[in-house]
SERO-4910 file (N, C-alpha, C, O; in steps of 0.05 Angstrom, whole numbers):
BEGIN
 pado doro    nc1    nc2    nc3   cac1   cac2   cac3    cc1    cc2    cc3    oc1    oc2    oc3
  Met    A   -149   -121   -730   -163   -131   -706   -145   -127   -682   -154   -118   -661
  Met    A   -119   -136   -685   -101   -133   -662    -97   -104   -654    -95    -98   -630
  Arg    A    -95    -87   -674    -92    -58   -668   -115    -47   -653   -112    -32   -634
  Ser    A   -139    -55   -660   -163    -46   -647   -164    -56   -618   -172    -41   -600
  Arg    A   -156    -81   -614   -157    -92   -586   -137    -78   -568   -143    -71   -545
  Leu    A   -113    -72   -579    -93    -59   -563   -101    -31   -556    -98    -22   -533
  Arg    A   -113    -17   -575   -122     10   -571   -144     10   -549   -145     28   -532
  Thr    A   -162     -9   -551   -184    -11   -531   -172    -17   -503   -181     -5   -484
  Ala    A   -153    -35   -502   -141    -42   -476   -127    -18   -463   -130    -13   -439
  Ala    A   -113     -2   -480   -100     21   -469   -119     42   -459   -116     54   -438
  Leu    A   -140     46   -474   -161     66   -466   -175     57   -440   -181     74   -423
  Val    A   -180     31   -438   -192     21   -413   -173     25   -390   -182     33   -368
  Ala    A   -147     20   -394   -128     24   -372   -127     53   -363   -126     59   -339
  Val    A   -128     72   -382   -129    100   -375   -155    107   -359   -154    122   -340
  Ala    A   -177     96   -368   -202    100   -354   -201     89   -326   -211    102   -307
  Val    A   -189     66   -323   -186     54   -296   -169     71   -278   -175     75   -255
  Ala    A   -148     83   -290   -131    100   -274   -146    124   -264   -143    132   -241
  Gly    A   -162    136   -281   -179    159   -272   -199    151   -251   -203    167   -232
  Ala    A   -211    128   -254   -230    119   -234   -217    114   -207   -228    121   -186
  Leu    A   -193    101   -208   -179     96   -183   -171    121   -169   -172    123   -144
  Ala    A   -163    141   -184   -155    167   -172   -178    181   -160   -175    197   -141
  Ala    A   -202    176   -170   -226    190   -160   -238    176   -136   -255    188   -122
  Leu    A   -230    151   -130   -241    137   -107   -233    150    -81   -210    160    -79
  Pro    A   -251    151    -61   -243    162    -35   -223    143    -21   -229    120    -16
  Pro    A   -199    153    -15   -178    136     -4   -180    132     26   -165    116     36
  Thr    A   -198    146     40   -198    144     69   -205    116     78   -197    108    100
  Ala    A   -220    100     62   -227     74     71   -202     56     73   -200     39     91
  Gln    A   -182     61     56   -157     45     58   -141     53     82   -127     37     93
  Ala    A   -143     79     90   -127     88    113   -135     74    139   -118     71    157
  His    A   -160     65    141   -169     51    165   -182     24    157   -199     14    172
  Gly    A   -174     13    135   -186    -12    126   -172    -36    140   -153    -32    155
  Pro    A   -182    -60    135   -171    -84    148   -145    -94    136   -132   -111    149
  Ile    A   -137    -83    113   -112    -93    100    -91    -72    101    -94    -50     89
  Ala    A    -69    -77    115    -45    -61    117    -47    -34    104    -39    -31     80
  Pro    A    -56    -13    117    -58     13    105    -30     25    100    -11     18    114
  Val    A    -27     42     80     -2     55     74      0     83     85     21     96     84
  Ala    A    -23     94     95    -23    121    105    -47    124    124    -66    109    123
  Ser    A    -45    144    141    -66    149    161    -65    178    170    -44    190    169
  Ser    A    -87    188    179    -88    216    190    -80    216    219    -74    237    230
  Tyr    A    -81    192    232    -75    190    260    -53    169    265    -51    150    250
  Leu    A    -37    174    285    -15    156    292    -14    153    323    -11    173    337
  Ala    A    -16    128    332    -14    122    361     13    111    367     25     96    351
  Arg    A     24    120    390     51    110    398     49    101    427     35    112    443
  Val    A     65     80    433     67     70    461     87     87    475    110     91    465
  Thr    A     80     97    499     99    113    515    108     99    540    129    105    550
  Ser    A     92     79    549    100     64    573     87     37    573     64     34    564
  Ala    A    101     16    583     91    -11    585    104    -24    609    126    -17    617
  Pro    A     91    -44    621    104    -58    643    130    -70    636    135    -78    613
  Ala    A    148    -72    655    175    -83    650    173   -111    639    158   -128    649
  Gly    A    189   -117    619    190   -143    607    171   -147    583    174   -166    568
  Leu    A    151   -129    580    133   -131    558    142   -113    535    152    -91    539
  Asp    A    139   -123    510    146   -108    486    119   -102    472    107   -120    461
  Ala    A    111    -77    473     85    -69    461     90    -48    439    106    -30    442
  Arg    A     76    -52    416     79    -33    394     51    -30    381     34    -47    381
  Val    A     48     -6    369     23     -1    354     29     -7    325     50      1    314
  Val    A     10    -21    312     13    -29    284     -8    -15    267    -31    -12    276
  Asp    A      0     -7    243    -19      5    223    -31     31    233    -55     36    232
  Gly    A    -13     48    243    -21     75    250    -34     77    277    -21     84    297
  Asp    A    -60     71    279    -75     72    304    -95     49    305   -115     52    319
  Leu    A    -90     27    291   -110      7    288   -106    -17    307   -124    -27    319
  Arg    A    -81    -27    308    -76    -52    321    -53    -50    342    -35    -33    339
  Met    A    -56    -67    362    -35    -68    383    -21    -95    380    -34   -116    377
  Trp    A      6    -95    382     22   -119    382     35   -121    408     47   -102    418
  Leu    A     34   -145    420     46   -149    447     62   -175    448     52   -196    438
  Ser    A     86   -174    459    102   -197    464    108   -199    494    116   -179    506
  Ala    A    103   -222    506    107   -226    535    127   -249    540    128   -268    524
  Pro    A    142   -247    561    161   -269    568    145   -294    574    124   -293    586
  Pro    A    156   -317    567    142   -343    572    137   -348    601    118   -362    609
  Gly    A    154   -338    618    152   -343    647    131   -326    661    127   -331    685
  Glu    A    119   -307    647     99   -290    660     71   -296    648     69   -303    625
  Thr    A     51   -292    665     23   -294    655     12   -265    653     10   -251    672
  Val    A      6   -258    628     -3   -231    623    -32   -233    611    -36   -248    592
  Val    A    -50   -218    623    -78   -218    614    -85   -190    605    -82   -170    620
  Val    A    -95   -187    580   -104   -161    569   -134   -160    574   -149   -178    567
  Leu    A   -143   -138    587   -171   -134    593   -185   -119    570   -173   -102    557
  Asp    A   -211   -126    566   -225   -113    544   -239    -87    553   -233    -77    575
  Tyr    A   -256    -76    536   -269    -51    542   -286    -51    567   -290    -31    580
  Arg    A   -296    -75    574   -313    -77    598   -298    -87    622   -310    -91    644
  Gly    A   -272    -90    620   -256   -100    642   -254   -130    645   -243   -140    664
  Ala    A   -265   -144    625   -264   -173    625   -238   -182    612   -227   -168    595
  Pro    A   -227   -206    619   -203   -216    605   -208   -222    576   -228   -235    569
  Tyr    A   -191   -213    559   -193   -217    530   -171   -236    520   -177   -255    506
  Leu    A   -146   -230    526   -123   -246    518   -108   -255    542   -107   -241    563
  Arg    A    -96   -279    540    -79   -289    562    -53   -300    549    -54   -319    534
  Phe    A    -31   -288    557     -4   -297    549      7   -314    571     10   -305    594
  Ser    A     14   -339    565     25   -357    585     47   -374    573     55   -370    550
  Arg    A     58   -392    589     79   -409    579     71   -427    556     87   -433    538
  Ser    A     45   -434    555     35   -452    534     29   -437    508     26   -449    487
  Gly    A     26   -410    508     20   -395    485      1   -372    490      0   -362    513
  Val    A    -14   -364    470    -33   -342    472    -62   -353    470    -68   -369    452
  Trp    A    -79   -345    489   -106   -354    490   -125   -331    487   -120   -308    496
  Val    A   -149   -336    474   -169   -315    471   -194   -324    485   -203   -347    483
  Asn    A   -206   -306    500   -230   -311    515   -255   -307    497   -260   -284    489
  His    A   -269   -328    491   -293   -326    474   -316   -314    489   -337   -309    477
  Asn    A   -314   -310    515   -335   -297    531   -327   -268    537   -334   -257    557
  Ser    A   -313   -256    518   -305   -228    520   -319   -212    499   -322   -221    476
  Ala    A   -329   -188    506   -342   -171    486   -323   -164    463   -331   -161    440
  Met    A   -297   -161    470   -277   -154    450   -274   -176    429   -268   -171    406
  Tyr    A   -278   -201    437   -276   -224    419   -297   -221    397   -291   -225    374
  Tyr    A   -321   -214    405   -343   -211    385   -337   -187    367   -341   -189    342
  Leu    A   -327   -165    378   -323   -141    362   -300   -144    342   -299   -130    322
  Asn    A   -281   -163    348   -258   -166    330   -262   -188    310   -243   -195    296
  Gln    A   -286   -199    308   -291   -219    287   -292   -206    260   -303   -183    258
  Thr    A   -281   -219    240   -282   -208    212   -295   -229    194   -285   -251    191
  Pro    A   -317   -222    181   -332   -197    185   -347   -197    211   -352   -218    223
  Phe    A   -354   -173    220   -369   -169    245   -396   -183    243   -412   -176    227
  Ala    A   -400   -203    261   -424   -220    258   -447   -211    275   -470   -209    265
  Glu    A   -442   -206    300   -464   -199    318   -455   -181    341   -431   -180    346
  Arg    A   -474   -168    354   -467   -150    376   -460   -167    400   -474   -188    405
  Pro    A   -440   -160    416   -433   -175    440   -456   -177    459   -470   -157    464
  Pro    A   -461   -200    471   -482   -203    491   -478   -184    514   -456   -179    523
  Ala    A   -500   -172    524   -498   -153    546   -488   -165    571   -478   -151    589
  Arg    A   -492   -192    574   -484   -205    599   -454   -208    603   -445   -213    626
  Leu    A   -439   -204    582   -410   -209    584   -397   -186    600   -402   -162    595
  Gly    A   -380   -193    620   -367   -173    636   -345   -186    653   -338   -209    648
  Pro    A   -334   -171    672   -312   -181    688   -318   -207    704   -301   -223    709
  Lys    A   -344   -210    711   -351   -233    727   -360   -257    711   -366   -278    722
  Thr    A   -361   -254    684   -369   -277    667   -346   -297    666   -323   -290    660
  Pro    A   -352   -323    672   -330   -343    670   -318   -344    642   -332   -346    623
  Pro    A   -291   -342    640   -279   -342    614   -280   -369    600   -281   -390    613
  Arg    A   -280   -368    574   -278   -393    557   -254   -390    539   -256   -378    517
  Trp    A   -231   -400    548   -206   -396    534   -202   -415    511   -209   -439    513
  Glu    A   -192   -404    489   -185   -420    465   -157   -412    456   -150   -389    454
  Leu    A   -140   -433    452   -112   -428    444   -111   -418    415   -122   -432    398
  Val    A    -98   -395    410    -96   -385    383    -67   -385    373    -63   -381    349
  Ser    A    -48   -388    391    -20   -388    382     -3   -402    403     -7   -398    427
  Thr    A     16   -417    394     35   -430    413     59   -411    417     77   -418    433
  Gly    A     60   -389    404     81   -369    408     75   -351    432     57   -357    448
  His    A     90   -329    434     87   -312    457     83   -283    448     88   -264    464
  Asp    A     73   -279    424     66   -252    415     40   -254    399     33   -275    388
  Tyr    A     26   -231    398      0   -231    385     -8   -202    379      1   -184    393
  Asn    A    -23   -198    357    -33   -171    351    -63   -172    347    -74   -192    337
  Trp    A    -76   -151    355   -105   -150    353   -115   -121    349   -100   -102    355
  His    A   -139   -118    338   -151    -92    335   -160    -82    362   -174    -96    376
  Asp    A   -153    -58    368   -160    -46    394   -171    -18    390   -155      0    383
  Gly    A   -197    -14    393   -209     11    389   -201     33    408   -205     57    402
  Arg    A   -188     26    430   -179     46    449   -156     63    438   -152     85    448
  Leu    A   -142     53    418   -120     68    407   -129     92    391   -116    113    392
  His    A   -152     90    378   -161    112    361   -188    123    369   -201    137    354
  Ala    A   -196    116    394   -222    126    403   -223    157    405   -244    169    401
  Leu    A   -200    169    410   -199    198    412   -199    212    385   -199    237    384
  Ala    A   -199    197    363   -199    209    336   -225    225    332   -225    243    314
  Ala    A   -245    220    347   -270    235    344   -269    262    358   -288    279    355
  Val    A   -248    268    374   -246    293    388   -239    315    369   -222    313    352
  Ala    A   -253    338    371   -248    361    354   -221    374    362   -216    378    386
  Leu    A   -205    380    342   -179    392    347   -179    421    339   -191    429    319
  Ser    A   -164    437    354   -161    465    347   -140    467    325   -124    449    322
  Ser    A   -140    489    311   -121    492    288    -92    491    297    -85    504    317
  Gly    A    -77    474    284    -49    471    290    -43    451    312    -20    445    317
  Gln    A    -63    439    324    -59    420    345    -53    392    333    -67    383    315
  Ser    A    -32    379    343    -24    353    333    -29    331    354    -36    309    347
  Tyr    A    -25    337    380    -29    317    401    -58    316    408    -70    336    416
  Val    A    -70    292    405    -99    289    410   -104    282    439   -122    294    451
  Gly    A    -90    263    450    -94    255    478    -81    229    484    -66    217    468
  Lys    A    -86    219    508    -73    195    519    -93    171    518   -117    175    524
  Trp    A    -83    148    512    -99    123    513    -86    104    532    -63    107    539
  Arg    A   -102     84    541    -92     65    561   -105     38    556   -129     36    552
  Val    A    -89     16    556    -98    -11    554    -91    -26    580    -68    -31    584
  Pro    A   -111    -32    597   -105    -46    622    -96    -75    618   -107    -89    602
  Val    A    -76    -83    634    -66   -111    633    -61   -120    661    -57   -104    680
  Leu    A    -62   -147    665    -54   -160    690    -28   -175    685    -27   -192    668
  Val    A     -8   -168    700     18   -182    698     22   -199    723     27   -188    745
  Asp    A     19   -225    720     20   -243    743      1   -234    765      7   -235    789
  Gly    A    -23   -226    757    -44   -218    776    -43   -189    785    -61   -180    798
  Arg    A    -22   -174    778    -19   -146    786    -30   -128    764    -23   -131    741
  Leu    A    -47   -110    771    -59    -91    752    -39    -71    742    -26    -58    759
  Ser    A    -37    -68    717    -19    -48    705    -32    -39    678    -55    -44    674
  Ser    A    -16    -26    661    -28    -17    636     -6    -11    616     17     -5    623
  Ile    A    -14    -13    591      2     -3    569    -10     24    561    -34     25    555
  Ser    A      5     45    560     -6     71    554     10     85    533     33     78    527
  Gly    A     -2    105    521     11    120    500     -6    144    491    -25    151    505
  Gly    A      1    155    469    -13    179    459    -22    176    431    -12    159    416
  Leu    A    -40    193    423    -51    194    395    -44    221    383    -50    242    395
  Trp    A    -33    220    359    -26    245    345    -41    247    319    -48    227    307
  His    A    -45    272    310    -59    277    285    -41    293    267    -27    311    276
  Ala    A    -41    287    241    -26    302    221    -45    313    200    -61    297    190
  Pro    A    -43    338    193    -61    349    172    -56    336    145    -34    326    140
  Asp    A    -76    337    128    -73    325    102    -52    341     86    -51    365     88
  Pro    A    -37    327     69    -17    341     52    -31    359     32    -55    356     27
  Ser    A    -15    377     21    -26    396      1    -36    382    -24    -25    362    -33
  Ile    A    -57    393    -36    -68    383    -61    -48    387    -84    -51    376   -106
  Val    A    -27    403    -79     -6    408    -99      7    382   -108     18    380   -129
  Trp    A      6    361    -91     18    336    -98      5    324   -123     18    308   -137
  Phe    A    -19    331   -129    -32    320   -153    -24    335   -179    -28    325   -201
  Trp    A    -13    359   -176     -7    375   -199     16    363   -216     14    365   -241
  Pro    A     37    351   -204     57    339   -221     47    318   -240     57    314   -262
  Ile    A     25    304   -232     13    284   -250      2    298   -274      6    288   -297
  Val    A    -12    320   -270    -24    335   -292     -2    346   -310     -4    345   -335
  Val    A     19    357   -298     41    369   -314     55    347   -330     61    352   -354
  Leu    A     60    324   -318     73    302   -333     56    293   -357     67    288   -378
  Leu    A     30    291   -353     13    283   -375     12    304   -397     10    298   -421
  Leu    A     12    330   -389     13    351   -410     39    350   -426     38    355   -450
  Cys    A     61    343   -413     86    340   -428     85    317   -447     95    319   -469
  Val    A     73    295   -438     70    272   -456     52    279   -480     58    271   -503
  Leu    A     31    293   -475     13    301   -497     27    320   -517     23    319   -541
  Ala    A     45    337   -506     60    355   -523     79    339   -541     82    344   -565
  Ala    A     92    318   -529    110    301   -545     94    285   -565    103    281   -588
  Trp    A     70    277   -558     52    263   -576     46    279   -601     46    269   -623
  Arg    A     41    305   -597     33    322   -619     56    328   -639     52    335   -662
  Val    A     81    325   -629    104    329   -647    105    309   -670    113    316   -692
  Lys    A     96    284   -664     96    263   -684    123    258   -696    126    257   -721
  Asn    A    143    256   -679    170    250   -687    179    224   -674    176    221   -649
  Gln    A    189    205   -689    195    179   -678    217    180   -657    215    166   -637
  Ala    A    237    197   -661    258    200   -641    247    210   -615    254    201   -593
  Val    A    230    230   -616    217    241   -592    200    220   -579    200    218   -554
  Asp    A    185    205   -595    169    184   -583    186    163   -569    179    154   -547
  Arg    A    208    155   -581    225    135   -569    236    145   -542    235    130   -522
  Trp    A    246    169   -542    258    180   -517    236    185   -496    241    181   -472
  Thr    A    213    193   -504    191    197   -485    183    171   -472    180    169   -447
  Ala    A    180    150   -488    173    124   -477    194    113   -458    188    102   -437
  Arg    A    220    117   -466    242    107   -449    243    121   -422    246    109   -401
  Leu    A    240    148   -423    241    163   -399    218    156   -380    221    154   -356
  Leu    A    194    154   -392    171    146   -376    175    118   -364    168    113   -341
  Gly    A    185    100   -380    190     73   -370    210     72   -347    206     59   -327
  Leu    A    232     87   -350    252     89   -329    241    101   -303    246     92   -281
  Ala    A    225    123   -307    212    136   -283    193    117   -269    193    116   -245
  Ala    A    177    102   -285    158     83   -273    173     61   -258    164     54   -236
  Leu    A    194     50   -270    209     29   -257    222     39   -231    222     24   -211
  Ala    A    234     63   -232    246     74   -207    225     77   -185    230     72   -162
  Ala    A    201     87   -193    180     91   -174    170     65   -162    165     63   -138
  Val    A    167     44   -179    159     18   -170    179      7   -150    171     -5   -130
  Ala    A    205     11   -155    226      1   -137    223     14   -110    225      1    -89
  Val    A    219     41   -109    216     55    -84    192     46    -69    192     41    -45
  Val    A    170     42    -83    145     33    -71    149      5    -59    140      0    -37
  Ala    A    162    -13    -74    166    -40    -64    183    -40    -39    176    -54    -20
  Val    A    204    -25    -38    221    -24    -15    206    -12      9    207    -23     31
  Gly    A    193     10      4    179     24     26    156      8     38    152      8     62
  Arg    A    141     -6     21    118    -21     31    126    -48     43    117    -55     64
  Glu    A    143    -63     29    149    -90     38    169    -91     61    169   -111     76
  Leu    A    185    -70     65    204    -70     88    193    -55    112    207    -51    131
  His    A    167    -47    110    154    -35    133    143    -57    151    124    -71    143
  Gly    A    154    -61    175    146    -83    192    120    -79    206    113    -56    212
  Arg    A    106   -101    211     81   -101    226     80   -124    246     64   -142    242
  Pro    A     95   -124    267    117   -105    274    144   -113    261    163    -98    261
  Thr    A    145   -137    249    169   -146    236    163   -151    206    139   -150    198
  Val    A    183   -155    190    180   -160    162    176   -190    158    193   -206    167
  Ser    A    154   -198    145    148   -226    142    162   -238    117    173   -223    101
  Val    A    162   -264    116    174   -278     93    159   -271     68    170   -268     46
  Ile    A    132   -269     70    116   -262     46    123   -235     36    125   -231     11
  Gln    A    128   -216     54    136   -189     45    163   -190     30    166   -177     10
  Leu    A    182   -206     40    208   -209     27    205   -222     -1    218   -214    -20
  Leu    A    187   -241     -3    182   -254    -29    169   -234    -49    177   -234    -72
  Glu    A    150   -219    -40    138   -199    -57    158   -178    -65    158   -169    -88
  Leu    A    176   -170    -47    197   -150    -54    215   -162    -75    222   -148    -94
  Ala    A    223   -187    -72    241   -200    -92    227   -201   -119    240   -197   -139
  Ala    A    201   -207   -120    187   -209   -145    186   -182   -159    190   -180   -183
  Leu    A    180   -161   -144    178   -134   -156    205   -124   -165    207   -112   -186
  Met    A    226   -130   -150    253   -121   -158    262   -137   -183    276   -126   -199
  Ala    A    254   -162   -185    261   -177   -209    246   -165   -233    258   -164   -255
  Phe    A    222   -156   -229    207   -143   -251    221   -117   -259    224   -111   -283
  Val    A    230   -102   -240    244    -77   -245    270    -82   -261    276    -68   -280
  Ala    A    284   -103   -253    309   -110   -267    303   -118   -296    318   -111   -314
  Trp    A    282   -134   -300    274   -142   -327    267   -117   -344    276   -116   -367
  Gly    A    252    -99   -333    245    -75   -348    269    -58   -355    271    -48   -377
  Leu    A    287    -55   -336    312    -39   -341    329    -52   -363    340    -38   -380
  Ala    A    330    -79   -362    346    -93   -383    333    -89   -410    347    -84   -430
  Arg    A    307    -91   -412    293    -87   -438    298    -59   -449    303    -56   -473
  Ile    A    295    -39   -431    299    -12   -441    328     -6   -447    335      7   -467
  Gly    A    346    -16   -430    375    -12   -433    385    -24   -459    403    -13   -472
  Trp    A    375    -47   -466    384    -61   -490    368    -53   -515    371    -64   -536
  Arg    A    350    -33   -511    333    -23   -532    316    -45   -545    313    -45   -569
  Arg    A    306    -62   -528    289    -84   -538    260    -80   -528    243    -98   -532
  Ala    A    255    -57   -516    228    -52   -505    209    -44   -528    215    -25   -543
  Gly    A    187    -57   -530    166    -50   -549    140    -44   -535    140    -38   -511
  His    A    119    -44   -551     93    -36   -539     85    -54   -516     73    -45   -497
  Phe    A     91    -81   -518     83    -99   -497     98    -93   -471     87    -92   -450
  Thr    A    124    -88   -473    141    -82   -450    131    -57   -436    127    -56   -412
  Tyr    A    126    -36   -451    117    -11   -439     89    -13   -428     83     -1   -407
  Phe    A     72    -28   -441     45    -32   -430     46    -47   -404     32    -40   -385
  Phe    A     63    -67   -402     66    -83   -377     78    -66   -355     68    -67   -332
  Ile    A     98    -50   -361    110    -32   -341     89    -12   -331     86     -7   -307
  Gly    A     74     -1   -350     53     19   -343     31      6   -325     22     19   -307
  Leu    A     24    -19   -331      3    -32   -316     12    -37   -287     -3    -32   -268
  Val    A     36    -47   -284     47    -51   -257     49    -25   -241     41    -23   -218
  Ala    A     59     -4   -254     62     22   -241     34     33   -234     31     45   -212
  Leu    A     14     29   -251    -13     38   -245    -24     25   -220    -35     37   -202
  Leu    A    -20     -2   -218    -31    -17   -195    -17     -8   -170    -29     -5   -149
  Glu    A     10     -5   -171     25      4   -147     17     32   -139     13     38   -115
  Gly    A     14     50   -159      7     77   -152    -21     80   -141    -26     96   -123
  Ala    A    -40     64   -152    -67     65   -142    -68     56   -113    -84     68    -97
  Glu    A    -52     37   -105    -52     27    -78    -41     49    -59    -48     49    -35
  Leu    A    -24     66    -69    -11     87    -52    -25    114    -54    -14    133    -43
  Ile    A    -48    116    -66    -62    142    -67    -66    153    -39    -65    178    -36
  Pro    A    -72    137    -18    -76    148      9    -52    165     19    -56    182     36
  Thr    A    -28    160      9     -5    175     18     -7    205      9      6    222     21
  Leu    A    -23    210    -12    -26    237    -22    -48    253     -7    -50    277    -11
  Val    A    -64    239      9    -86    252     23    -87    248     53   -105    258     66
  Asn    A    -67    233     64    -65    229     93    -38    239    103    -18    237     89
  Gly    A    -38    249    127    -14    262    138      9    243    145     32    250    140
  Phe    A      3    219    156     24    200    163     27    179    142      7    167    134
  Val    A     51    174    133     57    153    113     68    129    128     89    132    142
  Leu    A     56    106    125     64     82    139     81     64    121     72     43    112
  Met    A    105     74    115    123     59     97    151     62    108    157     78    126
  Ala    A    169     45     97    197     45    107    215     65     92    239     63     93
  Val    A    202     85     79    217    106     66    205    133     75    182    133     84
  Pro    A    220    155     73    209    181     81    183    187     66    179    179     43
  Ala    A    166    203     79    140    210     67    143    224     40    128    218     22
  Phe    A    163    242     38    167    257     13    174    237     -9    163    240    -32
  Leu    A    191    218     -4    199    199    -24    175    181    -32    172    174    -56
  Ala    A    159    172    -12    136    156    -18    116    170    -36    105    159    -54
  Arg    A    111    195    -30     91    211    -45    102    216    -73     87    216    -93
  Thr    A    128    222    -76    140    226   -102    137    201   -119    131    202   -143
  Ala    A    143    177   -107    140    152   -122    111    147   -130    106    137   -152
  Thr    A     92    155   -113     64    151   -120     57    169   -144     43    159   -163
  Val    A     65    193   -144     60    212   -166     72    201   -192     59    202   -213
  Leu    A     97    191   -191    110    180   -215     96    155   -225     92    152   -249
  Cys    A     87    138   -207     73    114   -215     48    120   -230     42    109   -251
  Leu    A     32    139   -220      7    146   -232     11    161   -258     -1    154   -279
  Gly    A     28    182   -258     32    198   -282     46    183   -304     38    184   -327
  Ala    A     68    168   -297     83    154   -317     67    131   -329     70    125   -353
  Ser    A     51    118   -313     35     95   -324     15    105   -344     12     93   -366
  Ile    A      0    126   -338    -19    136   -358     -5    147   -383    -14    142   -405
  Gly    A     18    160   -379     34    169   -402     43    146   -419     44    148   -444
  Leu    A     51    124   -406     60    101   -422     38     89   -438     43     80   -461
  Phe    A     14     88   -427     -8     77   -443    -13     94   -468    -19     83   -489
  Leu    A    -10    120   -466    -13    137   -489      9    132   -510      4    130   -534
  Met    A     34    128   -500     56    123   -518     55     96   -531     64     92   -553
  Val    A     42     76   -517     39     50   -528     23     51   -554     29     37   -573
  Leu    A      3     68   -554    -13     71   -579      4     82   -602      2     72   -624
  Arg    A     21    102   -596     38    113   -617     58     92   -627     62     90   -651
  Ile    A     70     77   -608     90     57   -616     77     35   -633     88     27   -653
  Phe    A     53     27   -625     40      6   -641     32     16   -668     34      2   -688
  Asp    A     24     41   -670     17     53   -696     42     53   -714     40     47   -738
  Gln    A     65     60   -702     90     61   -718     97     33   -728    105     30   -751
  Arg    A     93     13   -711    100    -14   -719     80    -24   -741     88    -37   -760
  His    A     55    -17   -738     35    -25   -757     41    -12   -785     40    -25   -805
  Asp    A     48     14   -784     54     28   -809     80     17   -822     81     14   -846
  Ala    A    100     11   -805    125     -1   -815    120    -28   -828    132    -35   -848
  Gly    A    102    -43   -815     95    -70   -826     82    -67   -853     87    -83   -872
  Arg    A     64    -48   -856     51    -44   -882     70    -35   -903     69    -44   -926
  Glu    A     89    -17   -896    110     -9   -915    127    -32   -923    135    -34   -947
  Gly    A    134    -49   -904    150    -73   -910    137    -91   -930    149   -102   -948
  Gln    A    110    -95   -925     95   -112   -944     94   -100   -971     95   -114   -991
  Ser    A     92    -73   -973     91    -60   -999    117    -63  -1014    117    -68  -1038
  Val    A    140    -60   -999    166    -63  -1011    170    -91  -1021    181    -96  -1042
  Glu    A    161   -110  -1004    164   -139  -1011    149   -145  -1037    158   -160  -1054
  Gly    A    125   -133  -1039    109   -138  -1063    122   -127  -1088    120   -138  -1109
  Arg    A    136   -104  -1084    148    -91  -1108    175   -103  -1115    182   -104  -1138
  Glu    A    191   -112  -1095    219   -120  -1100    223   -150  -1096    246   -160  -1097
  Gly    A    201   -165  -1093    205   -194  -1092    208   -205  -1064    214   -229  -1061
  Gly    A    205   -189  -1044    206   -199  -1016    232   -192  -1002    253   -189  -1014
  Asp    A    230   -189   -975    252   -181   -958    247   -192   -930    226   -185   -919
  Asp    A    264   -209   -919    260   -221   -893    271   -204   -871    268   -211   -847
  Ser    A    283   -182   -877    294   -165   -855    272   -152   -840    250   -147   -850
  Ala    A    277   -148   -814    257   -136   -795    265   -108   -789    289   -101   -788
  Val    A    245    -92   -784    250    -64   -776    252    -62   -746    233    -70   -732
  Glu    A    274    -53   -735    277    -50   -707    260    -27   -696    263     -5   -706
  Leu    A    243    -33   -677    226    -13   -666    231    -10   -637    247    -25   -625
  Val    A    218     10   -625    222     15   -596    214     -9   -580    216     -8   -556
***
């Protein structure tokens, strides 16, 4: 019964891996949760003196920090005040069209009456002096058709009032072509190598294959953890540091198990599952030009390939390891029945 359940779980995990790889990743590139890659990247080129402005998540969000002694007002698409930075904190105007558009989930269309002359209704959202918000002006030019080889899309502008003086935060939008489909081939090659080792049916080959796949998966998970959790938006949060510590502790546990030769089917299955989840989240790095991580794009994509390929390979090897343990257990029971019993255990992978 246990053997059947483990085999079913491994096959389900492989099926999930295939399904995740087939999903369209573009939704993650512009989704509401911290994207890891994007086809477009917006950069700030100029801002009023004293203001610190940065683009977050490729071309999705603007982050702004203002000195407490200045009153800074961000204007929305219609020229009405949307945000106000003051000594008391950050305020949002509920009578702004942008306020309605930035609700999650989007509830209703902004009333047509809202505009520059509409009396504002301010609500305090933070006692600090920095804030980030979704701003469609950063990626509005993404709909512009680009000629072959063109990377610069155009200029964007966010109007602001600094102590009543009209100014703006401005910058540009860039496009990067999708990476080559060749990035998916190493996954296929890795799986073919695992299948070749599987067909040999040699315990020593199985052990070394599982260990190498486990080490590759752990190394890839470590790179993914560092690249994703140390990528600031605009700074690195405490939650990111805690998640990084948890993943690195898992990597250390896996390395210790493999290094001390105490890794069995459960250890490899757990390593494969974590690697699969991490790799599935990073699939957008293989199909979008800009990688939004704290490691170089080549390293991030390599880690993604290893996470996906090594995880599926580990699931296959878990079946072989469990079969070996099951067969060894039956042989042990047979010997015990013939020789009066033996409490010694067979050391397995």
